[in-house]
OpenMM code with the backbone's topology and positions (N, CA, C; nanometers):
from openmm import Vec3, app, unit

residues = "UNK UNK UNK UNK UNK UNK UNK UNK UNK UNK UNK UNK UNK UNK UNK UNK UNK UNK UNK UNK UNK UNK UNK UNK UNK UNK UNK UNK UNK UNK UNK UNK UNK UNK UNK UNK UNK UNK UNK UNK UNK UNK UNK UNK UNK UNK UNK UNK UNK UNK UNK UNK UNK UNK UNK UNK UNK UNK UNK UNK UNK UNK UNK UNK UNK UNK UNK UNK UNK UNK UNK UNK UNK UNK UNK UNK UNK UNK UNK UNK UNK UNK UNK UNK UNK UNK UNK UNK UNK UNK UNK UNK UNK UNK UNK UNK UNK UNK UNK UNK UNK UNK UNK UNK UNK UNK UNK UNK UNK".split()
positions = [
    Vec3(22.5184, 1.3046, -3.4540),
    Vec3(22.6412, 1.3136, -3.3337),
    Vec3(22.6372, 1.4083, -3.2583),
    Vec3(22.6697, 1.3858, -3.1619),
    Vec3(22.6300, 1.5029, -3.0356),
    Vec3(22.7963, 1.5032, -2.9563),
    Vec3(22.8111, 1.5847, -2.8830),
    Vec3(22.9286, 1.6340, -2.7966),
    Vec3(22.9693, 1.5205, -2.7206),
    Vec3(22.8501, 1.4524, -2.6216),
    Vec3(22.9194, 1.3536, -2.5502),
    Vec3(22.9564, 1.2122, -2.6065),
    Vec3(22.8857, 1.2172, -2.7426),
    Vec3(22.9287, 1.0864, -2.8133),
    Vec3(23.0301, 1.1325, -2.8831),
    Vec3(23.0656, 1.2256, -2.9283),
    Vec3(23.2123, 1.2499, -3.0103),
    Vec3(23.3088, 1.2604, -2.8949),
    Vec3(23.3006, 1.2815, -2.7769),
    Vec3(23.3928, 1.2845, -2.6864),
    Vec3(23.4299, 1.1501, -2.6476),
    Vec3(23.3299, 1.0329, -2.6366),
    Vec3(23.3138, 0.9174, -2.6231),
    Vec3(23.4222, 0.8432, -2.7387),
    Vec3(23.3955, 0.8492, -2.8685),
    Vec3(23.4540, 0.7919, -2.9644),
    Vec3(23.6208, 0.8709, -2.9527),
    Vec3(23.6338, 0.9693, -2.9033),
    Vec3(23.7763, 1.0417, -2.9413),
    Vec3(23.8261, 0.9304, -2.8059),
    Vec3(23.7836, 0.9360, -2.6980),
    Vec3(23.8423, 0.8781, -2.5819),
    Vec3(23.8786, 0.7100, -2.6199),
    Vec3(23.8086, 0.6417, -2.7037),
    Vec3(23.8098, 0.4992, -2.7127),
    Vec3(23.9213, 0.4811, -2.8108),
    Vec3(23.9203, 0.5945, -2.8986),
    Vec3(24.0438, 0.6047, -3.0119),
    Vec3(24.1544, 0.6057, -2.9526),
    Vec3(24.1860, 0.6966, -2.8449),
    Vec3(24.3034, 0.7370, -2.7749),
    Vec3(24.3698, 0.6003, -2.6959),
    Vec3(24.3035, 0.5259, -2.6733),
    Vec3(24.3539, 0.3867, -2.5768),
    Vec3(24.4110, 0.2623, -2.6923),
    Vec3(24.5432, 0.3154, -2.6943),
    Vec3(24.6166, 0.2248, -2.7798),
    Vec3(24.6013, 0.0907, -2.7742),
    Vec3(24.5980, 0.0395, -2.6026),
    Vec3(24.5836, -0.1115, -2.5978),
    Vec3(24.4864, -0.1706, -2.6419),
    Vec3(24.3551, -0.0859, -2.6766),
    Vec3(24.2341, -0.1809, -2.7626),
    Vec3(24.2972, -0.1942, -2.9197),
    Vec3(24.3684, -0.1254, -2.9557),
    Vec3(24.4163, -0.1496, -3.0934),
    Vec3(24.5394, -0.2373, -3.1085),
    Vec3(24.5963, -0.2634, -3.0384),
    Vec3(24.7193, -0.3431, -3.0212),
    Vec3(24.7561, -0.4562, -3.1399),
    Vec3(24.6177, -0.5089, -3.1738),
    Vec3(24.5963, -0.6276, -3.2605),
    Vec3(24.5307, -0.5851, -3.4065),
    Vec3(24.5586, -0.4689, -3.4166),
    Vec3(24.4496, -0.3764, -3.5068),
    Vec3(24.5203, -0.3631, -3.6614),
    Vec3(24.4720, -0.4152, -3.7755),
    Vec3(24.5714, -0.3910, -3.9014),
    Vec3(24.5609, -0.2436, -3.9198),
    Vec3(24.5003, -0.1514, -3.8905),
    Vec3(24.5001, 0.0103, -3.9088),
    Vec3(24.6072, 0.0630, -3.8004),
    Vec3(24.6386, 0.1425, -3.8950),
    Vec3(24.7492, 0.2468, -3.7912),
    Vec3(24.6642, 0.3298, -3.6946),
    Vec3(24.6863, 0.4232, -3.6381),
    Vec3(24.6345, 0.5405, -3.5544),
    Vec3(24.6061, 0.6262, -3.6758),
    Vec3(24.6636, 0.6532, -3.7747),
    Vec3(24.6366, 0.7569, -3.8742),
    Vec3(24.5429, 0.7064, -3.9735),
    Vec3(24.5261, 0.5990, -3.9652),
    Vec3(24.4348, 0.5185, -4.0526),
    Vec3(24.3170, 0.4953, -3.9669),
    Vec3(24.3203, 0.4719, -3.8532),
    Vec3(24.1887, 0.5194, -3.7559),
    Vec3(24.1357, 0.6226, -3.7953),
    Vec3(24.2151, 0.7066, -3.7735),
    Vec3(24.1807, 0.8333, -3.7700),
    Vec3(24.1094, 0.9039, -3.8660),
    Vec3(24.1685, 0.8698, -4.0288),
    Vec3(24.1067, 0.9093, -4.1213),
    Vec3(23.9666, 0.8333, -4.1378),
    Vec3(23.9391, 0.7278, -4.0943),
    Vec3(23.8124, 0.6336, -4.0893),
    Vec3(23.7474, 0.7123, -4.0131),
    Vec3(23.7718, 0.7286, -3.9080),
    Vec3(23.6705, 0.8200, -3.8004),
    Vec3(23.6601, 0.9644, -3.8519),
    Vec3(23.7447, 1.0462, -3.9388),
    Vec3(23.6755, 1.1863, -4.0005),
    Vec3(23.6177, 1.1247, -4.1356),
    Vec3(23.6080, 1.0142, -4.2237),
    Vec3(23.5437, 0.9888, -4.3175),
    Vec3(23.3725, 0.9428, -4.2285),
    Vec3(23.3760, 0.8751, -4.1078),
    Vec3(23.2344, 0.8684, -4.0693),
    Vec3(23.1918, 0.9976, -4.0105),
    Vec3(23.2561, 1.0849, -3.9593),
    Vec3(23.2235, 1.2221, -3.9329),
    Vec3(23.1811, 1.2989, -4.0035),
    Vec3(23.1882, 1.2988, -4.1556),
    Vec3(23.1850, 1.3651, -4.2748),
    Vec3(23.0327, 1.3304, -4.3231),
    Vec3(22.9831, 1.2276, -4.2586),
    Vec3(22.8342, 1.1907, -4.2971),
    Vec3(22.7557, 1.1769, -4.2075),
    Vec3(22.7961, 1.2290, -4.0726),
    Vec3(22.7041, 1.2307, -3.9483),
    Vec3(22.6429, 1.3494, -3.9538),
    Vec3(22.5397, 1.3848, -3.9095),
    Vec3(22.4224, 1.5226, -3.8775),
    Vec3(22.4980, 1.5477, -3.7285),
    Vec3(22.5128, 1.6753, -3.6861),
    Vec3(22.5198, 1.7200, -3.5726),
    Vec3(22.3809, 1.7256, -3.5224),
    Vec3(22.3846, 1.7174, -3.4022),
    Vec3(22.2272, 1.6873, -3.3413),
    Vec3(22.2746, 1.8025, -3.2162),
    Vec3(22.1597, 1.8789, -3.1816),
    Vec3(22.1676, 1.9399, -3.0658),
    Vec3(22.0629, 1.9129, -2.9870),
    Vec3(22.0701, 1.8862, -2.8506),
    Vec3(22.0158, 1.8075, -2.7841),
    Vec3(21.9469, 1.9158, -2.6811),
    Vec3(21.8051, 1.9527, -2.6695),
    Vec3(21.7603, 2.0688, -2.6093),
    Vec3(21.6813, 1.9981, -2.4918),
    Vec3(21.6411, 1.9015, -2.4619),
    Vec3(21.5749, 1.8252, -2.3721),
    Vec3(21.6292, 1.7252, -2.3300),
    Vec3(21.6677, 1.7007, -2.1925),
    Vec3(21.7125, 1.5915, -2.0721),
    Vec3(21.6069, 1.5095, -2.0592),
    Vec3(21.6352, 1.3722, -2.1038),
    Vec3(21.5334, 1.2724, -2.0445),
    Vec3(21.5845, 1.2042, -1.9120),
    Vec3(21.5750, 1.2966, -1.8253),
    Vec3(21.6188, 1.2135, -1.6892),
    Vec3(21.5250, 1.2137, -1.5369),
    Vec3(21.5085, 1.1383, -1.4826),
    Vec3(21.6305, 0.9890, -1.4985),
    Vec3(21.5819, 0.9001, -1.6096),
    Vec3(21.6594, 0.8293, -1.6590),
    Vec3(21.6056, 0.6999, -1.7149),
    Vec3(21.6938, 0.6234, -1.7190),
    Vec3(21.8029, 0.6143, -1.7770),
    Vec3(21.8670, 0.4711, -1.7524),
    Vec3(21.9578, 0.4690, -1.6194),
    Vec3(21.9903, 0.3126, -1.5619),
    Vec3(22.0408, 0.3214, -1.4928),
    Vec3(22.1555, 0.3622, -1.4824),
    Vec3(22.2719, 0.3787, -1.5608),
    Vec3(22.4265, 0.4200, -1.5795),
    Vec3(22.3756, 0.5865, -1.6401),
    Vec3(22.4114, 0.6569, -1.5561),
    Vec3(22.4015, 0.7967, -1.6267),
    Vec3(22.4889, 0.8441, -1.7325),
    Vec3(22.5731, 0.7606, -1.7535),
    Vec3(22.6660, 0.8093, -1.8607),
    Vec3(22.6052, 0.7746, -1.9703),
    Vec3(22.5109, 0.6872, -2.0022),
    Vec3(22.4500, 0.6382, -2.1533),
    Vec3(22.3382, 0.6931, -2.1782),
    Vec3(22.2836, 0.8025, -2.0683),
    Vec3(22.1180, 0.8438, -2.1160),
    Vec3(22.1694, 0.9549, -2.2136),
    Vec3(22.3119, 0.9835, -2.2341),
    Vec3(22.2979, 1.0828, -2.3964),
    Vec3(22.2835, 1.0249, -2.4902),
    Vec3(22.2950, 0.8881, -2.4912),
    Vec3(22.2577, 0.7985, -2.6063),
    Vec3(22.0980, 0.8349, -2.6501),
    Vec3(22.0222, 0.8047, -2.5312),
    Vec3(21.8813, 0.7970, -2.5695),
    Vec3(21.8708, 0.9527, -2.5933),
    Vec3(21.9198, 1.0547, -2.5586),
    Vec3(21.8569, 1.1714, -2.5514),
    Vec3(21.8975, 1.2224, -2.7310),
    Vec3(22.0392, 1.1696, -2.7787),
    Vec3(22.0669, 1.2388, -2.8770),
    Vec3(21.9800, 1.1305, -3.0238),
    Vec3(21.9530, 1.0118, -2.9685),
    Vec3(21.8749, 0.9420, -3.0575),
    Vec3(21.7214, 1.0165, -3.0518),
    Vec3(21.6680, 1.0205, -2.9693),
    Vec3(21.5391, 1.0927, -2.9665),
    Vec3(21.5444, 1.2456, -3.0180),
    Vec3(21.6449, 1.3250, -2.9882),
    Vec3(21.6478, 1.4733, -3.0124),
    Vec3(21.6684, 1.4428, -3.2018),
    Vec3(21.7456, 1.3699, -3.2640),
    Vec3(21.7789, 1.3280, -3.3977),
    Vec3(21.6773, 1.2218, -3.4906),
    Vec3(21.5553, 1.1865, -3.3947),
    Vec3(21.4637, 1.1289, -3.4627),
    Vec3(21.5442, 0.9976, -3.5183),
    Vec3(21.6022, 0.9109, -3.4466),
    Vec3(21.6807, 0.8088, -3.4865),
    Vec3(21.5658, 0.7043, -3.4694),
    Vec3(21.5859, 0.5859, -3.5915),
    Vec3(21.5468, 0.4541, -3.5719),
    Vec3(21.6012, 0.3629, -3.4511),
    Vec3(21.7198, 0.3776, -3.4534),
    Vec3(21.8183, 0.2973, -3.3939),
    Vec3(21.9285, 0.3658, -3.3243),
    Vec3(21.9451, 0.2873, -3.1998),
    Vec3(22.0755, 0.3087, -3.1194),
    Vec3(22.1288, 0.1533, -3.1373),
    Vec3(22.2680, 0.1717, -3.1977),
    Vec3(22.3357, 0.0428, -3.1755),
    Vec3(22.4599, 0.0771, -3.0921),
    Vec3(22.4500, -0.0424, -2.9927),
    Vec3(22.5638, -0.0384, -2.9038),
    Vec3(22.5898, -0.1982, -2.8398),
    Vec3(22.6921, -0.1960, -2.8058),
    Vec3(22.7463, -0.3474, -2.7586),
    Vec3(22.6667, -0.3575, -2.5864),
    Vec3(22.6229, -0.2321, -2.5232),
    Vec3(22.5643, -0.2156, -2.4323),
    Vec3(22.4136, -0.2211, -2.4248),
    Vec3(22.3433, -0.3500, -2.5126),
    Vec3(22.2211, -0.3699, -2.5185),
    Vec3(22.1578, -0.3368, -2.3919),
    Vec3(22.1750, -0.4598, -2.2999),
    Vec3(22.1258, -0.4650, -2.1703),
    Vec3(22.0652, -0.3656, -2.0920),
    Vec3(22.2080, -0.2601, -2.0835),
    Vec3(22.1975, -0.1411, -2.0209),
    Vec3(22.0930, -0.0335, -2.0761),
    Vec3(22.0973, -0.0018, -2.1837),
    Vec3(22.0675, 0.0793, -2.3023),
    Vec3(21.9126, 0.0615, -2.3428),
    Vec3(21.8786, -0.0551, -2.3010),
    Vec3(21.7508, -0.0785, -2.3655),
    Vec3(21.6606, -0.0801, -2.2614),
    Vec3(21.6905, -0.0638, -2.1265),
    Vec3(21.6041, -0.1167, -2.0175),
    Vec3(21.5950, 0.0487, -1.9401),
    Vec3(21.5437, 0.1508, -1.9992),
    Vec3(21.5246, 0.2548, -1.9663),
    Vec3(21.3931, 0.2729, -1.8713),
    Vec3(21.3597, 0.3407, -1.7547),
    Vec3(21.2632, 0.3862, -1.7226),
    Vec3(21.1666, 0.4488, -1.8031),
    Vec3(21.1978, 0.5424, -1.8957),
    Vec3(21.1127, 0.6050, -2.0126),
    Vec3(21.0986, 0.5013, -2.1402),
    Vec3(20.9943, 0.5020, -2.2204),
    Vec3(20.9949, 0.4061, -2.3329),
    Vec3(20.9638, 0.5076, -2.4475),
    Vec3(21.0458, 0.4503, -2.5581),
    Vec3(21.0410, 0.5617, -2.6757),
    Vec3(20.9863, 0.4342, -2.7843),
    Vec3(20.8497, 0.4380, -2.8091),
    Vec3(20.8171, 0.3079, -2.9140),
    Vec3(20.8873, 0.3074, -3.0178),
    Vec3(20.9252, 0.4052, -3.1084),
    Vec3(20.9861, 0.3936, -3.2305),
    Vec3(21.1303, 0.3531, -3.2434),
    Vec3(21.2112, 0.3860, -3.0771),
    Vec3(21.3233, 0.3485, -3.1032),
    Vec3(21.3902, 0.1995, -3.0762),
    Vec3(21.4529, 0.1698, -3.1680),
    Vec3(21.5007, 0.0057, -3.1568),
    Vec3(21.6390, 0.0456, -3.0798),
    Vec3(21.6816, -0.0738, -3.0152),
    Vec3(21.8176, -0.1237, -2.9518),
    Vec3(21.8800, -0.2056, -2.9630),
    Vec3(21.9403, -0.2338, -3.0333),
    Vec3(22.0506, -0.3632, -3.0537),
    Vec3(22.2059, -0.3239, -3.1252),
    Vec3(22.2444, -0.4535, -3.1056),
    Vec3(22.3910, -0.4780, -3.1498),
    Vec3(22.4049, -0.4353, -3.2733),
    Vec3(22.5312, -0.4476, -3.3307),
    Vec3(22.5603, -0.4279, -3.4743),
    Vec3(22.4844, -0.5318, -3.5430),
    Vec3(22.4829, -0.6494, -3.5030),
    Vec3(22.4587, -0.7547, -3.5888),
    Vec3(22.3101, -0.7593, -3.5985),
    Vec3(22.2501, -0.7671, -3.5074),
    Vec3(22.0826, -0.7312, -3.5164),
    Vec3(22.0621, -0.6145, -3.5660),
    Vec3(22.1114, -0.5149, -3.5825),
    Vec3(22.0948, -0.3777, -3.6923),
    Vec3(22.0891, -0.4179, -3.8454),
    Vec3(22.2279, -0.5052, -3.8330),
    Vec3(22.2452, -0.5366, -3.9627),
    Vec3(22.1685, -0.6311, -4.0303),
    Vec3(22.1144, -0.7519, -3.9525),
    Vec3(22.0121, -0.8230, -3.9881),
    Vec3(21.8785, -0.7590, -4.0627),
    Vec3(21.8150, -0.7002, -3.9429),
    Vec3(21.7094, -0.5969, -3.9651),
    Vec3(21.7426, -0.5290, -4.0849),
    Vec3(21.8311, -0.4591, -4.1323),
    Vec3(21.8559, -0.3792, -4.2462),
    Vec3(21.8825, -0.4626, -4.3581),
    Vec3(21.9175, -0.5751, -4.3485),
    Vec3(21.9222, -0.6457, -4.4834),
    Vec3(21.7880, -0.6886, -4.4880),
    Vec3(21.7374, -0.7488, -4.3902),
    Vec3(21.5725, -0.7833, -4.4614),
    Vec3(21.4662, -0.6289, -4.4920),
    Vec3(21.5028, -0.5299, -4.4328),
    Vec3(21.4372, -0.3900, -4.5064),
    Vec3(21.4627, -0.3500, -4.6162),
    Vec3(21.6229, -0.3326, -4.6363),
    Vec3(21.6533, -0.2567, -4.7384),
    Vec3(21.7498, -0.3110, -4.8616),
    Vec3(21.7709, -0.4521, -4.8423),
    Vec3(21.8592, -0.4933, -4.9540),
    Vec3(21.7681, -0.6295, -4.9929),
    Vec3(21.6556, -0.6017, -5.0580),
    Vec3(21.5333, -0.6957, -5.0944),
    Vec3(21.6232, -0.7036, -5.2560),
] * unit.nanometer
topology = app.Topology()
chain = topology.addChain("A")
for resn in residues:
    res = topology.addResidue(resn, chain)
    for name in ("N", "CA", "C"):
        topology.addAtom(name, app.Element.getBySymbol(name[0]), res)
């Protein structure tokens, strides 16, 4: 977890219109987010990889993943995040479904 990603999560969670049909209350969503944060490692980004992605606002995801030695970036925005100018061969980029399929085939044997 990093500063920019934390701010992005908080911004999304504050948009009540996104959760109009959600079965969880705002308090329950907050508790779930806090539980998620409790298992996150805070990563300090000390090197910015710029320019890289077409959308400047997405660069922090790659920087965080590289700094944290992540294997995956899981996002709904695969098209934009996966097509950077810089290539990090160890880093996979996919949506949640793709990640879970890979995880099941690797770890859930």
